C-alpha positions as CSV (number, residue, x, y, z in Angstrom):
1,M,47.4,45.1,8.1
2,M,49.0,41.9,7.3
3,D,49.3,38.8,9.8
4,S,53.0,39.3,9.8
5,D,52.7,42.9,11.0
6,R,50.5,42.0,13.9
7,F,52.1,39.0,14.6
8,P,55.8,39.3,14.1
9,P,57.5,35.9,13.8
10,R,59.6,34.7,16.4
11,P,63.4,34.3,15.7
12,R,64.3,30.6,14.9
13,P,67.4,28.7,14.8
14,A,67.9,28.6,10.9
15,R,70.6,26.0,10.9
16,R,68.9,23.8,13.3
17,T,65.7,24.0,11.4
18,G,67.5,23.2,7.8
19,V,69.2,20.0,9.6
20,L,66.0,18.6,10.8
21,L,64.2,19.5,7.6
22,A,66.7,17.6,5.5
23,V,66.6,14.7,7.9
24,L,63.0,14.7,7.7
25,V,63.0,14.6,3.7
26,L,65.7,11.9,3.5
27,F,63.4,9.6,6.1
28,L,60.3,10.2,3.8
29,S,62.3,9.5,0.6
30,T,63.5,6.2,1.8
31,V,60.5,4.8,3.8
32,F,57.9,5.9,1.1
33,M,59.8,5.3,-2.4
34,V,56.8,3.7,-4.2
35,E,55.7,6.7,-5.9
36,P,56.0,10.6,-5.7
37,A,53.4,12.4,-3.3
38,E,51.3,13.6,-6.4
39,A,50.5,10.0,-7.1
40,Q,48.7,9.7,-3.8
41,I,46.2,12.2,-5.1
42,K,43.5,11.2,-7.6
43,K,43.6,13.0,-11.0
44,G,41.2,15.8,-11.2
45,R,41.3,16.4,-7.3
46,R,38.6,18.0,-5.6
47,F,40.3,21.1,-3.9
48,S,42.7,23.8,-5.2
49,K,45.6,25.2,-3.4
50,K,44.7,28.6,-4.9
51,G,41.3,28.4,-3.3
52,E,39.7,28.2,-6.8
53,C,36.4,26.3,-5.6
54,T,34.6,26.8,-8.7
55,E,36.7,24.1,-10.1
56,C,34.5,21.7,-8.7
57,H,31.5,23.6,-7.3
58,E,29.5,25.3,-10.1
59,Q,28.3,29.0,-9.4
60,D,25.3,28.9,-11.1
61,D,24.2,26.2,-8.8
62,L,24.8,28.1,-5.6
63,A,23.5,31.7,-6.4
64,G,20.7,33.5,-8.0
65,S,20.9,36.9,-9.9
66,K,22.0,38.8,-6.8
67,P,25.1,37.1,-5.4
68,H,26.8,37.5,-1.7
69,R,29.7,39.8,-2.6
70,P,32.4,37.5,-1.6
71,F,30.6,34.7,-3.7
72,D,30.6,37.2,-6.6
73,K,34.3,38.0,-6.2
74,N,35.4,34.2,-5.8
75,E,36.4,34.9,-2.4
76,C,35.2,31.6,-0.9
77,Q,37.8,31.5,1.7
78,G,36.2,34.8,3.2
79,C,33.7,32.3,4.7
80,H,35.1,28.8,4.3
81,R,38.3,27.0,5.2
82,S,39.8,24.5,2.5
83,H,38.4,21.2,3.1
84,G,40.8,19.2,1.0
85,M,40.0,15.6,0.0
86,V,37.3,15.5,2.6
87,G,34.2,16.6,1.4
88,A,33.1,18.6,4.7
89,L,31.9,22.0,5.3
90,R,34.2,23.8,7.2
91,L,33.3,27.5,8.0
92,K,35.6,30.0,9.9
93,G,32.9,30.8,12.2
94,D,29.6,29.3,13.5
95,G,26.1,30.9,13.0
96,K,26.4,34.5,13.2
97,A,29.8,34.8,14.2
98,L,30.7,34.0,10.9
99,C,28.5,36.8,9.4
100,L,30.0,39.3,11.9
101,L,33.5,38.8,10.5
102,C,32.5,41.2,7.9
103,H,29.0,42.8,9.1
104,E,29.1,45.3,12.2
105,A,26.7,44.4,15.0
106,A,25.7,47.6,15.6
107,D,24.8,48.4,11.8
108,L,22.5,45.6,11.9
109,G,20.8,46.3,15.3
110,L,22.3,43.3,16.9
111,D,23.3,45.6,20.1
112,K,19.6,46.2,20.7
113,P,17.7,44.7,24.0
114,I,14.9,43.2,21.7
115,L,16.2,40.7,18.8
116,H,14.5,38.9,16.3
117,A,14.1,35.1,17.1
118,P,16.5,33.6,14.5
119,V,19.2,36.5,15.0
120,E,18.9,35.8,18.9
121,D,19.6,31.9,17.8
122,G,22.5,33.0,15.7
123,R,20.6,31.7,12.4
124,C,21.2,34.4,9.8
125,D,20.5,31.4,7.2
126,A,16.9,31.4,8.2
127,C,16.4,34.5,6.4
128,H,19.4,34.8,4.4
129,A,21.0,32.7,1.6
130,P,24.7,32.4,1.9
131,H,25.6,32.6,-1.6
132,G,23.0,34.4,-3.5
133,T,19.5,34.6,-4.2
134,D,17.2,36.4,-6.8
135,N,15.6,38.6,-3.9
136,D,16.9,41.8,-2.3
137,M,19.2,41.6,0.8
138,L,20.0,37.9,-0.1
139,L,16.6,36.8,1.3
140,V,15.5,33.2,0.8
141,E,12.2,34.3,0.0
142,K,10.4,37.7,-1.0
143,A,10.4,39.9,2.0
144,G,6.3,39.7,2.6
145,D,6.4,36.0,2.1
146,L,9.4,35.2,4.4
147,C,7.8,36.6,7.4
148,F,4.9,34.0,6.9
149,T,7.4,31.0,7.2
150,C,7.1,31.4,10.7
151,H,4.0,33.8,11.3
152,Q,0.7,32.3,10.6
153,A,-0.6,34.3,7.5
154,A,-4.1,33.9,8.8
155,A,-3.5,36.6,11.4
156,F,-2.5,39.1,8.6
157,D,-5.5,38.6,6.2
158,R,-8.5,39.0,7.9
159,K,-11.5,41.0,6.5
160,H,-10.1,44.7,7.6
161,R,-6.5,45.1,7.0
162,H,-4.3,47.6,8.4
163,K,-3.1,50.1,5.8
164,P,0.7,49.9,6.3
165,L,0.8,46.0,5.5
166,E,0.3,47.3,1.9
167,D,4.0,48.2,2.5
168,G,5.1,45.4,4.1
169,C,6.0,44.1,7.3
170,F,9.2,46.4,7.4
171,A,7.0,49.5,7.5
172,C,6.4,49.3,11.3
173,H,9.1,46.4,12.4
174,E,12.8,46.3,12.5
175,V,14.3,43.3,11.1
176,H,17.1,42.3,13.2
177,G,16.9,44.1,16.8
178,A,14.9,47.1,18.1
179,D,14.5,49.0,21.4
180,N,10.7,48.4,21.3
181,P,8.5,45.3,22.1
182,G,7.6,43.5,18.8
183,L,10.6,44.9,17.0
184,L,8.5,47.9,16.8
185,K,10.8,50.8,15.0
186,E,9.2,53.4,17.6
187,P,7.1,53.1,20.8
188,A,3.8,51.7,19.7
189,G,2.0,55.0,20.5
190,D,4.2,57.1,18.6
191,L,4.5,54.7,15.8
192,C,0.5,54.9,15.7
193,A,0.5,58.8,16.1
194,S,2.9,59.0,13.0
195,C,-0.2,58.3,10.7
196,H,-3.2,59.0,13.0
197,D,-3.5,62.8,14.3
198,I,-4.7,62.1,17.6
199,T,-5.2,66.0,18.2
200,K,-8.1,66.3,15.8
201,N,-11.6,66.4,16.8
202,D,-12.3,63.5,14.4
203,F,-10.0,61.0,16.6
204,T,-11.9,62.3,19.6
205,K,-15.4,62.1,18.2
206,A,-14.5,58.2,16.9
207,H,-13.7,57.3,20.4
208,F,-16.8,58.8,21.8
209,G,-15.4,61.8,23.1
210,Y,-12.9,60.4,25.3
211,D,-9.2,61.8,24.9
212,L,-7.3,58.5,24.6
213,G,-3.8,59.9,24.0
214,R,-1.3,57.6,22.1
215,D,-0.4,54.8,24.4
216,T,-3.6,52.7,24.8
217,C,-4.4,52.0,20.9
218,H,-3.6,48.4,21.7
219,Q,-6.1,47.9,24.2
220,C,-8.9,47.9,22.0
221,H,-7.2,47.4,18.4
222,T,-5.3,44.9,16.7
223,P,-2.3,46.1,14.6
224,H,-2.5,43.8,11.6
225,S,-5.9,42.8,10.5
226,S,-9.3,42.1,12.1
227,D,-12.8,40.7,11.0
228,T,-14.3,43.8,12.8
229,E,-14.4,47.0,11.4
230,G,-12.2,49.4,13.0
231,L,-9.7,46.7,13.5
232,M,-11.0,45.6,17.0
233,T,-9.5,42.9,18.7
234,L,-10.6,39.4,18.5
235,S,-12.5,39.6,21.6
236,A,-13.7,43.0,22.7
237,H,-15.5,43.9,26.0
238,A,-19.2,44.6,25.1
239,P,-19.3,48.2,26.4
240,V,-16.1,48.8,24.0
241,S,-17.9,47.1,21.1
242,D,-21.0,49.3,22.1
243,G,-19.2,52.6,22.3
244,D,-20.5,53.0,25.9
245,C,-17.4,53.6,27.7
246,A,-19.5,55.2,30.6
247,A,-20.7,51.9,31.6
248,C,-17.6,51.4,33.4
249,H,-15.9,54.8,33.6
250,N,-16.9,58.2,34.2
251,E,-18.7,60.6,31.7
252,A,-16.4,62.0,28.9
253,G,-16.6,65.3,30.0
254,D,-15.8,64.4,33.8
255,A,-12.8,65.8,35.5
256,N,-11.5,62.3,35.9
257,P,-12.9,60.6,32.5
258,F,-11.3,57.3,33.1
259,G,-12.0,56.7,36.6
260,L,-14.4,53.6,37.3
261,N,-17.7,54.4,38.4
262,E,-17.4,51.4,40.9
263,A,-15.0,51.3,44.1
264,D,-13.0,48.7,42.4
265,A,-12.6,46.7,39.4
266,T,-13.7,43.4,40.8
267,G,-17.0,45.2,42.2
268,L,-17.4,47.0,38.6
269,C,-17.2,43.4,36.8
270,L,-19.9,41.7,39.3
271,S,-22.2,44.6,38.7
272,C,-22.7,43.0,35.4
273,H,-21.6,39.5,35.5
274,D,-23.7,37.5,38.0
275,R,-21.3,36.0,40.6
276,S,-23.4,32.8,40.5
277,D,-22.3,32.3,36.9
278,V,-18.8,33.5,37.5
279,A,-17.9,32.8,41.0
280,P,-20.1,30.0,42.1
281,D,-19.2,28.1,45.5
282,G,-16.1,26.0,45.1
283,V,-14.7,27.9,42.4
284,H,-11.4,28.3,41.3
285,E,-9.3,30.0,43.9
286,A,-7.8,32.6,41.5
287,V,-11.3,33.7,40.9
288,A,-12.8,33.4,44.2
289,S,-10.2,35.7,45.9
290,G,-8.4,37.4,43.1
291,D,-8.8,40.3,40.9
292,C,-10.4,39.9,37.5
293,L,-7.5,41.8,36.0
294,D,-5.3,39.3,37.0
295,C,-6.3,37.3,33.9
296,H,-8.4,39.6,31.9
297,T,-8.0,42.9,30.0
298,P,-10.8,45.2,30.5
299,H,-11.2,46.4,26.9
300,G,-10.1,44.1,24.1
301,S,-7.7,41.1,23.6
302,S,-6.1,39.3,20.6
303,R,-7.2,36.3,22.8
304,P,-10.4,34.7,23.5
305,A,-12.3,35.8,26.7
306,L,-10.4,38.9,26.9
307,L,-7.3,36.8,28.4
308,A,-4.5,39.3,29.2
309,R,-2.0,36.5,28.1
310,R,-2.1,33.1,26.5
311,S,-4.2,30.7,29.0
312,L,-1.1,28.5,29.5
313,D,1.4,31.3,30.5
314,L,-1.4,32.6,32.9
315,C,-2.2,29.2,34.6
316,L,1.5,28.3,34.8
317,E,2.1,31.5,36.7
318,C,0.3,29.4,39.7
319,H,0.7,25.9,38.7
320,G,4.3,25.2,38.7
321,E,3.8,21.5,38.8
322,V,2.2,21.6,35.5
323,E,5.0,23.5,34.2
324,A,7.3,20.9,35.4
325,Q,5.4,18.0,33.8
326,L,5.5,19.8,30.5
327,Q,9.2,19.5,30.5
328,G,8.8,15.4,30.5
329,V,9.4,12.9,27.7
330,S,5.8,13.1,26.2
331,K,3.4,16.1,26.6
332,H,-0.6,16.1,26.3
333,A,-1.1,18.5,23.0
334,P,-3.8,20.5,24.4
335,A,-1.6,21.4,27.6
336,T,1.1,22.7,25.5
337,Q,-1.5,25.0,23.4
338,G,-3.7,26.4,26.4
339,C,-5.4,25.1,29.3
340,L,-9.2,25.9,28.2
341,E,-9.7,22.9,25.9
342,C,-9.8,20.9,28.9
343,H,-10.5,23.1,31.8
344,N,-12.9,25.8,32.8
345,A,-11.0,28.6,34.4
346,H,-14.3,29.5,36.5
347,G,-15.1,25.9,37.3
348,N,-15.2,23.6,40.3
349,T,-12.3,22.5,41.9
350,A,-13.9,19.4,43.1
351,D,-13.9,18.5,39.5
352,K,-10.4,19.8,38.7
353,L,-12.1,22.7,36.7
354,L,-12.9,20.2,34.0
355,V,-15.2,20.9,31.4
356,T,-16.8,17.5,31.7
357,A,-16.2,14.4,33.3
358,P,-12.5,12.9,32.7
359,G,-13.8,10.0,30.6
360,Q,-16.0,12.0,28.3
361,L,-13.4,14.8,28.0
362,C,-10.7,12.4,26.6
363,A,-13.4,10.9,24.4
364,T,-13.8,14.4,22.6
365,C,-10.5,13.7,21.0
366,H,-9.6,10.2,21.1
367,D,-12.1,8.0,19.5
368,H,-11.1,4.8,21.6
369,A,-14.6,4.8,23.0
370,Q,-16.3,4.3,19.8
371,R,-13.6,1.7,18.5
372,A,-14.1,0.0,22.2
373,A,-17.7,-0.6,21.7
374,A,-16.8,-3.2,18.7
375,A,-14.1,-4.9,20.9
376,D,-14.0,-8.2,22.5
377,V,-11.7,-7.4,25.2
378,V,-11.4,-4.2,27.2
379,H,-8.9,-3.0,29.8
380,P,-10.7,-2.5,33.1
381,P,-9.3,0.9,33.8
382,F,-10.5,2.1,30.3
383,D,-14.0,0.3,30.5
384,D,-14.4,2.2,33.8
385,G,-13.5,5.5,32.1
386,D,-10.5,6.1,34.5
387,C,-8.1,7.5,31.9
388,L,-6.1,8.9,34.9
389,S,-5.1,5.8,36.7
390,C,-2.6,5.2,33.9
391,H,-2.0,8.4,32.4
392,E,-1.0,12.0,33.5
393,A,-3.2,14.8,32.1
394,H,-0.4,17.3,31.1
395,G,2.9,15.8,30.6
396,S,5.0,12.8,31.9
397,A,8.6,11.6,32.1
398,H,7.2,8.5,30.5
399,P,6.1,7.9,26.8
400,A,2.5,8.1,26.1
401,L,1.8,10.1,29.1
402,T,2.0,6.9,31.6
403,V,2.0,8.0,35.3
404,N,5.0,5.3,35.7
405,S,7.1,3.2,33.3
406,R,5.1,0.7,31.7
407,Q,6.8,-2.2,33.8
408,A,5.9,-0.4,37.0
409,L,2.4,0.8,35.8
410,C,1.4,-2.7,34.8
411,A,2.8,-4.3,37.9
412,E,0.5,-2.4,40.0
413,C,-2.4,-4.3,39.0
414,H,-0.4,-7.4,37.8
415,D,1.6,-8.8,40.7
416,E,3.2,-11.6,38.8
417,A,5.3,-8.8,36.9
418,D,7.8,-8.7,39.4
419,D,7.8,-12.5,39.6
420,W,8.9,-12.7,36.1
421,L,11.8,-10.4,36.4
422,A,13.5,-12.9,39.1
423,M,13.1,-16.0,36.9
424,T,16.1,-17.4,35.0
425,S,15.0,-16.1,31.6
426,S,12.6,-13.0,31.1
427,H,11.2,-12.2,27.5
428,R,13.1,-9.0,26.4
429,P,10.0,-6.7,26.3
430,V,9.3,-7.7,29.7
431,K,12.6,-6.7,30.8
432,R,12.5,-3.6,28.9
433,G,9.0,-2.5,30.4
434,R,7.6,-2.7,27.0
435,C,4.5,-4.7,27.8
436,N,2.7,-2.7,25.0
437,A,4.8,-4.3,22.3
438,C,2.6,-7.7,22.6
439,H,-0.3,-6.2,24.4
440,E,-3.2,-3.5,23.5
441,P,-3.2,-1.0,26.2
442,H,-7.1,0.1,25.8
443,F,-8.9,-2.8,23.9
444,G,-8.8,-5.7,21.6
445,T,-10.4,-8.7,19.8
446,I,-8.0,-11.2,21.1
447,P,-7.7,-12.4,24.8
448,S,-5.3,-10.9,27.1
449,L,-5.3,-7.7,25.0
450,L,-2.9,-9.3,22.5
451,R,-2.2,-7.3,19.4
452,A,-2.0,-10.7,17.3
453,Q,-2.8,-14.3,17.9
454,P,-0.1,-15.6,20.4
455,D,2.3,-17.4,17.8
456,D,1.8,-14.8,14.9
457,L,2.7,-12.1,17.3
458,C,6.3,-13.7,17.7
459,I,6.9,-12.9,13.8
460,G,6.8,-9.3,14.8
461,C,10.3,-9.4,16.3
462,H,11.4,-12.9,15.3
463,E,10.9,-12.6,11.4
464,P,14.4,-13.0,10.3
465,L,14.4,-16.5,12.1
466,I,11.2,-17.4,10.6
467,T,11.8,-16.4,6.9
468,D,15.4,-17.7,6.8
469,Q,15.2,-19.6,3.4
470,S,18.6,-21.3,4.4
471,R,16.7,-24.1,6.4
472,T,15.9,-27.5,4.8
473,V,14.5,-29.2,7.9
474,D,12.4,-27.5,10.6
475,H,11.5,-28.7,14.1
476,S,7.8,-29.8,13.8
477,P,6.2,-27.2,16.2
478,F,8.3,-24.1,14.5
479,A,7.3,-25.3,11.1
480,S,3.6,-25.2,12.4
481,G,4.2,-21.6,14.0
482,E,3.8,-23.3,17.4
483,C,5.9,-21.1,19.6
484,S,4.0,-21.6,22.5
485,T,4.5,-25.5,22.6
486,C,7.9,-24.6,23.8
487,H,8.1,-21.3,24.9
488,L,6.4,-19.4,27.7
489,V,5.5,-15.6,26.8
490,H,6.7,-13.6,29.7
491,A,9.2,-15.4,31.9
492,S,10.5,-19.0,33.0
493,D,12.9,-20.7,35.3
494,S,14.5,-22.6,32.3
495,P,16.7,-20.8,29.8
496,A,15.3,-19.4,26.4
497,L,11.6,-19.0,28.1
498,L,11.3,-23.0,27.7
499,V,8.1,-24.1,29.4
500,A,10.2,-27.0,31.3
501,P,13.7,-28.0,31.5
502,Q,15.1,-28.8,28.2
503,A,15.4,-32.4,28.4
504,R,12.1,-33.1,29.9
505,L,10.6,-30.7,27.2
506,C,12.0,-32.6,24.4
507,A,10.8,-36.3,26.0
508,E,7.3,-34.9,25.9
509,C,7.5,-35.4,22.2
510,H,10.5,-37.5,21.4
511,D,10.1,-41.2,22.9
512,G,13.2,-42.8,24.6
513,V,15.3,-39.7,24.8
514,L,15.3,-39.9,28.6
515,P,16.6,-43.4,30.1
516,T,14.1,-46.0,31.5
517,D,16.7,-47.7,33.6
518,P,18.6,-45.7,36.4
519,A,21.5,-47.8,35.6
520,A,22.0,-46.3,32.4
521,T,24.9,-44.2,31.3
522,L,24.1,-40.8,29.8
523,H,25.5,-39.1,27.2
524,Q,26.9,-35.6,28.7
525,P,24.7,-33.3,27.2
526,L,21.7,-35.3,28.1
527,A,23.1,-35.6,31.5
528,A,23.2,-31.8,31.6
529,R,19.8,-31.8,30.2
530,D,21.0,-29.7,27.2
531,C,19.6,-31.0,23.9
532,S,20.7,-28.1,22.2
533,Q,24.4,-28.9,22.6
534,C,23.9,-31.3,19.7
535,H,20.6,-30.2,17.9
536,L,19.0,-27.0,16.7
537,P,15.9,-25.9,18.5
538,H,14.2,-24.4,15.3
539,G,15.6,-25.5,12.0
540,G,18.6,-26.3,9.8
541,T,20.1,-28.1,7.1
542,M,20.8,-31.6,8.6
543,A,18.5,-34.5,9.6
544,M,18.0,-34.6,13.2
545,L,18.5,-30.9,13.4
546,L,22.1,-31.5,13.9
547,P,24.1,-28.5,13.5
548,E,26.8,-30.2,11.4
549,T,27.9,-33.6,10.2
550,T,27.8,-36.5,12.8
551,D,31.5,-36.9,13.1
552,N,32.5,-33.1,13.4
553,L,29.7,-32.9,15.9
554,C,31.1,-35.5,18.1
555,F,34.6,-34.5,17.3
556,S,33.9,-31.0,18.7
557,C,34.0,-32.7,22.1
558,H,36.0,-35.6,21.5
559,K,38.9,-33.8,20.2
560,D,41.3,-36.7,21.2
561,L,39.8,-39.1,19.0
562,G,39.6,-36.5,16.0
563,E,43.4,-36.0,16.4
564,A,44.3,-39.8,16.8
565,M,42.1,-40.9,13.3
566,T,44.4,-38.2,11.3
567,T,47.3,-40.7,11.6
568,G,47.6,-44.6,11.6
569,V,44.8,-47.1,11.1
570,T,41.3,-46.0,11.6
571,H,38.2,-48.1,12.2
572,D,35.9,-48.1,9.0
573,P,32.9,-46.6,11.0
574,A,34.9,-44.1,12.6
575,A,36.5,-43.2,9.2
576,E,33.1,-42.9,7.5
577,G,31.8,-40.7,10.4
578,D,29.3,-43.3,11.2
579,C,29.5,-42.7,15.2
580,M,25.7,-43.9,15.5
581,G,26.8,-47.2,13.8
582,C,28.4,-48.4,17.2
583,H,27.0,-45.6,19.7
584,S,23.7,-44.8,20.9
585,P,23.2,-40.9,21.1
586,H,21.4,-40.4,24.1
587,W,22.0,-43.3,26.7
588,S,23.0,-46.7,27.0
589,L,23.1,-49.7,29.3
590,Q,26.5,-50.3,28.1
591,R,29.5,-48.3,28.7
592,G,30.9,-46.1,26.2
593,L,27.1,-45.4,25.0
594,L,27.6,-48.5,22.7
595,A,24.5,-49.5,20.8
596,G,24.9,-53.3,21.8
597,E,26.7,-55.7,23.7
598,V,30.3,-56.5,22.7
599,P,31.3,-58.9,21.0
600,Q,27.9,-59.2,19.5
601,L,28.0,-55.5,18.4
602,C,31.5,-56.2,16.5
603,L,30.3,-59.2,15.1
604,D,27.3,-57.4,13.2
605,C,30.3,-56.5,10.8
606,H,33.2,-58.8,11.5
607,D,32.5,-62.8,11.0
608,G,33.6,-64.2,14.2
609,D,33.2,-68.0,13.0
610,D,35.2,-67.3,9.7
611,A,38.6,-69.5,9.3
612,D,40.5,-66.4,9.0
613,F,39.0,-64.7,12.0
614,A,40.3,-68.0,14.2
615,A,43.6,-67.8,12.6
616,V,44.6,-64.6,14.0
617,H,42.7,-65.1,17.2
618,L,44.6,-68.4,18.3
619,G,41.6,-70.4,17.1
620,Q,39.1,-68.6,19.2
621,A,35.2,-67.9,18.0
622,G,34.2,-64.5,18.0
623,A,31.3,-64.9,20.4
624,T,34.0,-65.9,22.9
625,L,36.1,-62.7,23.0
626,D,36.0,-59.1,24.3
627,C,37.3,-57.3,21.4
628,R,37.9,-54.2,23.7
629,N,40.7,-56.2,25.5
630,C,43.0,-56.3,22.4
631,H,41.7,-53.7,20.1
632,N,41.2,-49.9,19.9
633,A,37.6,-49.3,18.7
634,H,38.4,-45.8,17.0
635,A,41.9,-45.7,15.6
636,S,45.4,-47.3,16.1
637,A,48.9,-46.7,15.2
638,T,49.3,-50.4,14.5
639,A,47.6,-52.6,12.0
640,G,44.7,-54.6,13.4
641,L,43.7,-51.4,15.7
642,L,45.6,-53.1,18.3
643,H,46.0,-51.1,21.8
644,A,49.3,-49.2,21.8
645,N,50.9,-50.7,24.9
646,E,50.7,-54.7,24.7
647,H,51.9,-57.5,26.9
648,D,55.1,-58.8,25.8
649,P,54.0,-62.4,25.3
650,F,51.0,-61.2,23.5
651,Q,53.1,-59.0,21.4
652,G,55.3,-61.9,20.4
653,R,51.7,-64.0,20.0
654,A,53.1,-66.7,22.6
655,C,49.6,-67.0,24.0
656,D,50.5,-70.4,25.7
657,A,53.0,-68.5,27.9
658,C,50.0,-67.8,30.1
659,H,47.2,-70.0,28.6
660,T,47.0,-73.5,28.2
661,D,44.6,-76.1,26.5
662,L,43.1,-73.3,24.1
663,D,40.5,-74.7,22.0
664,A,37.9,-73.0,19.7
665,T,35.2,-72.9,22.3
666,G,37.5,-71.0,24.4
667,G,38.5,-73.9,26.8
668,G,41.6,-74.0,28.8
669,Q,43.2,-71.7,31.1
């Protein structure tokens, strides 16, 4: 049925639609008059409006000799949506929902109560190729090999193999879904009876005269392969292996041949297994008060020690706290695989059922103890063999199975850790609780369990700073790799982890930076004790570790001077960027941070005894004047760097209007 039949179009106002379309076309043609629409698509475009995907996608690259039918018929859009210019995979459905657009769920067995794990997860492509393959039914591998991509092949290739294995897995198993556990095609007993005639005397004789029926095969036999003749399970109860069923059951000819020859199962077990061996005082509660068959099968098991289920599953039925731990961020590998690597199920509760002492037990897998013997420094908890003081045994919400976050864990012994976090600056690993970024957790060869020598350790994180090739001038401690000369490692009450307030720290090496006279005038950055306002702390490209030329650096704060110097007359030292020619960079006993007293500072460049000088200074010698009274030291709109606002008599050079008896020595009034 066509879509138009299923969803008849709604009536539309044709005239109104036509008008709107015309307006839209007119708008687009006027706004985008640069090129026709086709010009916006690259020549040889990557898609076809007709769905001819093979113009770009080579069929030979996607399929084998047995292609998927839609692919073979070039019906790509049966599964894919056109992706246009964007190279994106756009399917019409996700997972098995896509496949069910064509395949009926019931035909595939997807309506069965027990589903193959990839089917349940909707991952059809785990077994089937979407385009094609060289294998039947679009399998990504040959049928026998495909199963072994998930199922361990060793379990199917032991000395004695079940004959149906020659015909492949599908002789007994469904592939997608089934009504029976294990995806069996029939109930287990019926499936066995389809090959083994249980009514024959030979069958009864092989089972020591007992008429076992068809529902008990799995109790003693493994269905795939075994190292024991008769396909016996991995672990078999000794009486079963010996054919001595009467050791536990009534004789084969008895009216109730399968009845126990003891009052209860536990009593029967203890008739062979000495209580002092399997259930001594202080034993695991499940052993002391439980039924042996809670954990064990009486005949055979595919698991060690006749266990009824995986040891992990058995234990978690009672130990819910362990199950919760195994949901954490980190999981102890043995705990996820089974409990019996570390615990003795029949062990003593006082020892947590451990097969040996905790420290020794950890050492059976972790070779830390051997390596620690050659170490110079050992973490005390590790040295004491007390692994569980820092680690959980099963799982943890924190990495490396730690009982708490690294920060909180270390702080349990190292009280100063809390103080570090309250300081002005804390090292980033300290803030993030990553103590092990710098310290070994168990043992090492360097004091404080450092992973490397203190200054070398910094390179691990700060390598870009150290390897920067653009620097031509290095701060001496930085060039020598002596980070600890200036920085603390954990935290500081000064910014940037400095060992002391910045100015005081710099003054320890740089004499004269701090004033010796309390009356001195301080440069504002020095007054703020922030040397890094003018100097780079590690290295740069300019002398004195300045971040830029002196004039630009000064003008970054003294913007008014920089602007004034762009017009009018500029004092030569200022024009040349030689701020230090007149000023001290840190402090001075003169106002304005001048490098000397005025007029002597000015007379270092200007000859105050020259006749020309006297001529323009009313006959006065330079030594008698304070140049600042008349001149701007940086820039002025007038020649001679005179101040912008002048006294009228001075502007007319009529000094005698106010002063009398002037002479070259500055006499007169």
